[in-house]
Structure formats: C-alpha cells, structure tokens
C-alpha positions as CSV (number, residue, x, y, z in Angstrom):
1,M,100.4,75.2,118.1
2,I,103.2,77.0,117.3
3,K,104.6,74.5,115.1
4,I,101.4,74.3,113.0
5,L,100.9,77.7,112.3
6,A,104.8,77.5,111.6
7,I,103.5,74.5,108.9
8,I,100.8,76.4,107.5
9,M,103.5,79.5,106.8
10,V,106.0,77.1,105.0
11,V,103.2,75.9,102.7
12,G,101.0,78.8,102.3
13,G,104.8,81.0,101.5
14,A,106.2,78.0,99.0
15,I,103.0,78.1,97.1
16,A,102.4,81.9,96.5
17,L,106.2,82.2,96.2
18,V,106.3,79.4,93.1
19,A,102.5,81.3,91.3
20,G,104.7,84.6,91.9
21,V,107.6,83.0,90.5
22,M,105.4,81.5,87.3
23,G,103.5,84.7,86.7
24,I,106.8,86.8,86.8
25,F,108.8,84.4,83.9
26,G,104.2,84.5,82.5
27,S,103.3,81.2,82.3
28,L,101.0,81.2,84.8
29,S,98.3,84.2,84.5
30,T,96.7,85.4,88.3
31,G,94.5,88.3,89.2
32,L,97.3,89.4,91.0
33,S,100.8,91.3,90.6
34,P,103.0,88.3,90.3
35,W,106.0,90.7,92.2
36,A,103.3,90.9,95.3
37,L,102.7,87.0,95.6
38,A,106.6,86.3,95.1
39,I,107.6,89.0,97.9
40,L,105.1,87.6,100.6
41,G,105.2,84.1,99.2
42,G,109.3,84.6,100.5
43,I,108.6,86.8,103.5
44,F,105.9,83.6,105.0
45,F,107.9,80.9,103.8
46,L,111.2,82.1,105.8
47,S,109.0,83.4,108.5
48,G,108.1,79.6,109.1
49,I,111.3,78.0,108.5
50,S,112.6,80.7,111.2
51,L,109.6,79.6,113.6
52,L,110.2,75.9,113.3
53,K,113.9,76.4,113.9
54,Y,113.6,77.9,116.7
55,R,110.3,78.5,118.6
56,K,110.2,75.5,121.4
57,D,106.0,74.6,120.3
58,T,103.5,75.4,123.7
59,D,102.9,71.6,124.8
60,V,106.9,71.8,125.1
61,I,107.3,74.5,127.0
62,E,104.4,73.4,129.2
63,S,105.8,70.6,130.5
64,E,109.5,72.2,130.7
65,S,107.0,74.3,133.3
66,K,106.2,71.3,135.1
67,K,109.0,69.9,136.3
C-alpha cells in the first residue's frame, strides 16, 4: 500500500513540477500560480521518491512479523 501511494506521489509530483516549470517560462497557461505548482510538484516528487527508497511495503512487514 505504501508503494502505491509513493508511486502516485511521484507521478503527480512530476506532472505538477513540469507544468509549473512550463508555466514559469510562459509556454503553458493554467489557472493556478506556476510557482505554486513547481514548489508543490517538487515537494511531492521528493517525498514519493523517499518513500519508495526508504520504506518497506506493508506486505513485507507482515511477512517478516510472521516468521
């Protein structure tokens, strides 16, 4: 379950980061502030990457506790 959340955060963060950077440089117009999209995209992207890298999935934790 944690891995699924992390992948969603990485993909969503990457999309927001790209949209924010494109909005900052003027090639994409959204209804939101491009700086807010870029900052939130970066935060979600880095959070998702760190979840994928450092957390064990709930299935692994359950199988280790049964041993």
